[in-house]
N, C-alpha and C positions, 0 to 999 in steps of 0.2 A: 720299849717295846722290840721284841726281835719281829721280823716279817713275816716268820714262822704263827704266829699267832694269828696270821690274815688271810692265811692258805684257803683258797677256793675251795669249798665244797658244795656247790652247786648244781645243780646239773644244766646249767645254762653254758656253761665253760667245756667246750668239747674234748682239751686236754686241759686237765687240771693240774697245775704245777704249784710245788711246794714252794710256801716262801713269797708270793706271788698276789696281788689283793686281786680283787674279783672284777674282772671287764664290765661286769651289766649283763645287757641285752643288746649287742652292736646289733641286730637284724631289726629290730624293734626299733632304734632308735633311728635308723634310716628312714625307715618305712614314716617315720614320723615327720621327719622333717620332709622327705617327698609329698608327704600329704599336707603339709603347711604351703609348700609352695606351688602344688596344685591349686589350693583354696585363694592365696591370695591373685595368683593368675584368672581365676575365673571372676571372684571378685572386682578389680581390674577390666576385664572384657565386660561385665555386667555396667559397669562405671562409663565407660567410654561408647558402650551401644545405648543407654540411656541420654548419654550426653548428644552423641548423634542424632536421636530423635528429636530431644529438646532443641537441637541446631536447627534441623528441617523444619520443624513447624515454626520455629521463627522465620525460618526464609520462606515457605509457604506463606504465613500472614503477611509477613511484608510486603510479597509478590502481589499478594492479592489485594493490600491497601493500594499499593502503587495503581494495579489496574484499574481499582475505580475512582481515585483520583484523576488517571488519563481518561477515561473514559467522561467524568465531567469536565474535564478541562478542553478536550476535543469538542464534548458538545457546545460546549460557550462560543468555542473558535467559529463552529460550524455556522451557529446563530448571529455571529457578529458579519461573517460574510452575508450572508444572506441580506442580514439589513443593509449592507453597502451596496448589495446588488438592488436591493429594494428601492432605496432611496434612488441610485443613479436611474433604473427604472421611471420614479417619478418626475424625474428629470425630461425624462424624454431625448428625443435625436438620435444621432448614429451611435454607436457604440465602437469604439477604437481604444488603442492600445497604449493610448496617456492619460487615460480616467484613473480615477483612484482605485476601482475593482483590480486594475490590470497591474497595479504595482506589487510586487512581492514583497512579503513580511519576512525579512531577513532573524535570523534565529537572535532571540532577546531573552531576557529571565522575567519570568513571569513577575517576577517582585515590582518589574517596571511597570506594568497594567495597574497591580493593586495601588500601586502610589495615588493613581487617580482618585481612586475610591477614599476619603476624608477617614472612613469610620474605620478601616483598614490599619494594621502597623505593619507592613512587608517588611520592614529594619529586624524585628524579631521573630518572623516566619525561616527559621530556618532551611524546611522542606519546597519554599516560595523562590529565596535565591539561591537553590539549584535547581530549580526546574527552568528550561528553556523551550522556547515557543517559536516554531515557524510554519511557513504556509504560504499559498499563492492561489488566484482565482484564473483559470484556463479557460478560452472560450471554445467550447466545442463543436461552434460552428465555424471553426478557422480550417477546419478538416471536412474531407468527402466521407458521407455519411452512409453507410453500405446499403443501409435499410433504403437509401433511395434509390436504388437499383432494380426494387421491383415499386412498380405502379399499378395497381388497378388488377391483379393478378397478374400480368405480366412483365418483363425483365423489360426497364426503361433504356430506350437507344440513345437518349443524352448522357445519363447518368453512367450507362456502359462506357459510351466514348472517352466520358472523363476517367475513368477507372484503369480504361485500356491505355488513356496517354499518360495515367502515372505508372501502371504496369511499365513501362517502355520508357521513363526515363529513371525508374528504379532499378532496370534491368532484371523484370521479373518476367517468368514463364506468363503467356497467353491464356494456357491450358487451364491455370488454376482460377485466372478471372471466369471463366468460362463453366466451370465446377461450380464455385462460390455463387455466381447469381444463377444458377438454373436451382441446387440446392436451396439457397434463400429463397425464390420462388415457390418450391412446395412445401417449404417451411412455413410461409404466409399464408397458404391456400384454407382460408377459413372458409368460403363460400359455401355454403349446405346445400346449395345446386352441383358444386363437384365432387364427385368423391374424392375424398384424401386419399391419397396413396398411402398406404400402410407402411413404405420404408423408406417414407420420408423423414430427415432427420428431425431432431430437435430443434426449436428456434432458440440461438444464442441470446444472453442476456448481458452479455461482457464480451469485449473484444478480444479477450486469451479465448473465449468459445468459438470463435471464428475457426478454429481447427475442425471444427463437427463436420463442416461445410464445403471440405475441401482444402484449405488453405495448410501449406506445409508449415511448420514452425519458423523453420529460415525464412520465408516468406514473411510470414506474419510479424517476424521481428524488425524488417525490416519497412514494413508497412505502417507499424506500431505509431510512429510521429504525425502520421498524415490522414489516418482514417480513425472512425468514431463508430461507435453504433448506437443509433435512440432509437427513441418507441415511434418515433413519426418518421417523416420526411422532410429534409430542411434543406436548406440553401445553404452555400458557401458566403459568408462575412469577407465582404472584399478589403475591408478596414484590417483585420487582423489576422485572415490568411497568410501564409510562407508563401515564397517567391515559386515554389514546387507546388505547390495545393492550384495557386493562380494558372500557373501554365496547365496543370490538368484541367480545370474546369473551365476554362474560355479557348476555345479550341485554335482561335489565330495568334495565341502568346505564346511565344519561345519564353526561356529560360532567361535571356536578358534582360527581355523586354519584362517580363514579370517581376526580375528585381531592379529596374528603374521603375515600375510602379511601387513597390515597396518604397524605395527612399522617396519617391516623391510624397506618397502618403505618409511617411515619418515627419514631414516641414509641415503636414496640411493635410488632415485626415480627409478622406470624400463624407460630402453629404449627400449624395443624389445617386444614382447609375449613369444619369446622365453626363454628370461631372467625369467618371470613368471612362466613358466609351468614346470623350472628345480629348480625354490624355490619351487613349489609345490610338486614336486617330480614324481615320475615313477606311482603311482596308479591314478594321476590325468586326467582328460580327457583334451587332446591338446586345446587350445582356437581355436577361430576361428574368422575373423575378423568380420563377421558379427553380431556376439553379442558382443564382447571386440575392443578393440584398447587404444591407449595411447594417442590420440590427441583429440582435442575437438572443435566443430564449433559451439554451442550454448552455450550462456551465460546469466546470469539475474544480470542486474544493479540496486542495491537499492542506493536510492539517499534519505536523512532524511535534512529536513531544520529548523530550530529553530529559530523563531524572534518575539521576546519579549514573546507572550502566546501562541502563533499561531506554530503549528508541521504540516510541509506539508510531506510526503512522496510520493515517486515515484518508481514505478517497471518496469521497463524496459527489454523488449527480445532481445538481437543482435546475428545475425549469422554471423558469421565471416568465410571468403574462401580467404584464406591465408592473404592479406592485403587488403582485402575489408571486411569491416564492417558495416553492415546495420542493422537498427533496425526495428524490425516486429513488435512490439506493444508496447504502453506505458500505465500505468494507474497512477494517480495521485489522491490523495486526504489527507482530513483532517485526522491527526493521531488518534487513541482513545483517546489518552489521551490530547487532545486538550482541553484549559481549555476555552476559551472563545468560548462563540456561540450565533451569530449574527441571530437573528428573522425576 
């Protein structure tokens, strides 16, 4: 059969040539191919979007589950710390740094705690073996209490002198201390007979909020290891305070003598204030119960839980009255070293 019998006579050929077969519809064939490619791309995009939504839902659910689990574990750790403090309060005596409550808990697997429970099988629980718990109890009366600066709606002179000495030891401006004390006095003015200042600052509840009273962030960062903010006036525990705090709260004590006092109590803690006065010598000013003590009522409980790539930290302040240990407040949040962040 000759090619002439297949000569194109259709209207789609722009220039019909005798002897050549019909080329069909080239323009429509290209459009069909483009449509098919667009359809494939659209389906792939929709599938990728659905897969991402599913992945995100799984991640959010896993994060919520980890948050709830960490809440229960840290609550159990806080109850454990309260139990330790309750038993220590039941035994009585002075509070010092060799007692069980003062021993920090190094990071350990949660499964080691569950192993004591015969009804649990920690080896079969993968989440427990990959969860780590650590924490410690800190005596807050080992620091100078900012609340002690005000006594009966007036600035307390003994406490002001102690803070002034602390500011000098840390090379901080005395002007900030005067502003802090006056603003705290105004914030604590709750006497109905005295008209409250409408411009008085809010009463802080945390140490971080002391910037409301005139402390600069730089000064607060330096003071943080040596001060606390408690709801009532408290004395300093001589058995647990650092050398810097001891030197600040005892007027006649310099840093060398304070460090010597710290070294002496490591061998044998003090049981009475008279023992401390005897160790300081005859030139020392006698200690008083209003500023110094050997017992503590307020403690900070710090807990840290690490689960996979998530780290959760909790800080709690507890008040102990003999065997009654109650929680005043709790702060919880992700650690700054947390690796994974969910948007």
